[in-house]
C-alpha positions in Angstrom: 120.2 -163.7 273.5 118.6 -162.1 270.4 115.3 -161.7 272.2 117.0 -160.0 275.1 118.8 -157.6 272.8 115.6 -156.8 270.9 113.7 -156.1 274.2 116.6 -154.0 275.5 116.7 -152.0 272.2 112.9 -151.4 272.3 113.3 -150.1 275.9 116.4 -147.9 275.2 115.3 -146.1 272.0 112.4 -144.2 273.5 114.6 -143.2 276.5 117.2 -141.9 274.1 114.6 -140.0 272.1 113.2 -138.4 275.2 116.7 -137.5 276.4 117.3 -135.8 273.0 114.0 -134.0 273.2 114.8 -132.7 276.7 117.8 -130.9 275.2 115.8 -129.2 272.5 114.4 -125.7 273.0 110.7 -125.2 274.0 110.1 -128.2 276.3 108.7 -125.3 278.4 108.1 -121.8 277.2 110.8 -119.3 278.3 110.1 -116.7 281.0 108.4 -113.7 279.6 110.1 -110.4 279.2 109.6 -107.6 281.8 109.0 -105.0 279.1 106.7 -104.8 276.1 108.5 -103.9 272.9 107.9 -104.9 269.3 110.8 -107.3 269.7 109.7 -108.9 273.0 106.1 -109.3 271.8 107.1 -110.9 268.5 109.6 -113.1 270.3 106.9 -114.3 272.6 104.7 -115.2 269.6 107.5 -117.3 268.2 108.1 -118.8 271.7 104.5 -119.8 271.7 104.9 -121.3 268.2 108.0 -123.2 269.4 106.2 -124.6 272.4 103.3 -125.7 270.3 105.5 -127.2 267.7 107.6 -129.0 270.3 104.6 -130.8 271.8 102.7 -131.3 268.6 105.8 -133.2 267.2 107.0 -134.9 270.4 107.0 -138.7 270.3 105.5 -139.1 266.9 105.5 -142.7 265.5 105.9 -143.8 261.9 102.1 -144.3 261.8 101.7 -140.7 262.9 104.1 -139.3 260.4 102.4 -141.1 257.5 98.9 -140.1 258.6 97.1 -138.0 256.0 93.5 -136.8 256.6 92.6 -137.6 252.9 94.2 -138.4 249.6 94.7 -134.7 248.8 96.0 -133.5 252.1 99.5 -133.4 253.4 100.8 -136.1 255.6 102.0 -135.2 259.1 105.6 -135.5 258.0 104.9 -133.2 255.0 103.3 -130.7 257.3 106.4 -130.8 259.6 108.6 -130.2 256.4 106.4 -127.2 255.6 106.8 -125.8 259.1 110.5 -126.2 258.8 110.5 -124.2 255.6 108.5 -121.5 257.4 111.0 -121.5 260.2 113.7 -120.8 257.7 111.8 -117.7 256.4 111.4 -116.5 260.0 115.1 -116.9 260.9 116.3 -115.5 257.6 114.6 -112.2 258.4 116.4 -111.9 261.7 119.7 -112.7 259.8 118.8 -110.3 257.0 119.4 -113.2 254.7 117.6 -114.0 251.4 115.4 -117.0 251.2 116.3 -119.7 248.7 114.3 -122.6 247.2 116.9 -125.2 247.9 115.5 -128.3 249.4 117.1 -130.5 252.0 116.5 -134.2 252.7 116.0 -134.4 256.4 114.4 -137.1 258.6 111.7 -136.4 261.2 114.2 -135.9 264.1 116.4 -133.5 262.0 113.4 -131.5 260.8 112.1 -131.2 264.4 115.5 -130.2 265.8 116.3 -127.7 263.1 112.9 -126.1 263.3 113.1 -125.7 267.0 116.6 -124.2 266.9 115.5 -121.8 264.1 112.6 -120.6 266.1 114.6 -120.2 269.3 117.4 -118.3 267.5 114.9 -116.0 265.8 113.0 -115.3 269.0 116.2 -114.6 270.9 117.3 -112.1 268.2 114.0 -110.4 268.3 113.8 -110.3 272.1 116.9 -108.1 272.1 115.7 -105.8 269.3 114.0 -102.5 269.8 113.3 -101.9 266.1 112.2 -104.9 264.2 111.4 -103.0 261.0 115.0 -103.7 259.8 114.2 -107.4 259.6 112.9 -107.9 256.0 111.6 -111.0 254.3 113.8 -111.3 251.2 112.8 -113.4 248.2 115.2 -112.8 245.3 115.0 -109.1 244.5 111.8 -108.5 246.5 111.7 -107.3 250.1 108.7 -107.4 252.3 108.2 -105.7 255.7 108.4 -107.6 258.9 104.6 -107.2 259.2 104.3 -110.0 256.7 106.1 -112.4 259.1 103.2 -112.0 261.6 100.3 -112.7 259.2 102.4 -115.0 257.0 105.0 -117.5 258.2 104.4 -117.2 262.0 100.6 -117.5 261.8 100.8 -120.2 259.1 103.2 -122.3 261.3 100.9 -121.9 264.3 98.0 -123.1 262.1 99.9 -126.1 260.9 100.8 -127.1 264.5 97.1 -127.4 265.1 96.9 -129.7 262.1 99.6 -131.9 263.5 97.8 -132.0 266.8 94.6 -133.1 265.0 96.4 -135.6 262.8 98.1 -137.3 265.7 94.9 -137.5 267.7 93.3 -139.1 264.6 96.1 -141.6 264.3 95.7 -142.6 267.9 98.6 -140.7 269.6 97.2 -137.4 271.1 99.4 -134.7 272.6 100.2 -135.4 276.3 97.4 -134.1 278.6 100.2 -132.8 280.9 100.9 -129.9 278.4 99.3 -126.6 279.3 99.4 -124.3 276.2 98.0 -121.3 278.1 100.8 -121.2 280.7 103.4 -122.8 278.4 104.3 -125.4 281.1 104.2 -129.2 281.5 103.0 -131.0 284.6 105.9 -133.3 285.6 
């Protein structure tokens, strides 16, 4: 009986994880906007980031999360935590909210889910905005223009998605070959 339960559990957990993943944003990149505005272009950049993050972090194992390229580098899980903190800076701009240095203790699934939701929420806000200059990055008393989002948190997060992709390949679990980053689609 125990053996049957263990086998059943091993079979069901990945199915539940996949079911949860299918409900998260960015399984596929959203349709692009019909018009080019500062808001729609920036939203598309964040959509691209969300799609890359979704697939870079999809189906990671404990071995993948613990992988670190060398003793001085971040582990994959630490890199995911960093991308989550960048996603908070991105969404806080669209909410005109200050950034804080409070830390949260979240597991891999929670980090992944919250990051994807932050990115989707920020992209949706920007997509509907004609003037994105009102979205400042606020750290304490300092405010920075939205330009800094592009060369700062957005670009940094894209960079780190590439690191996760390399790390997972090095730990023996490459991103699915069904993912097409150019079109933002997945072959089913």
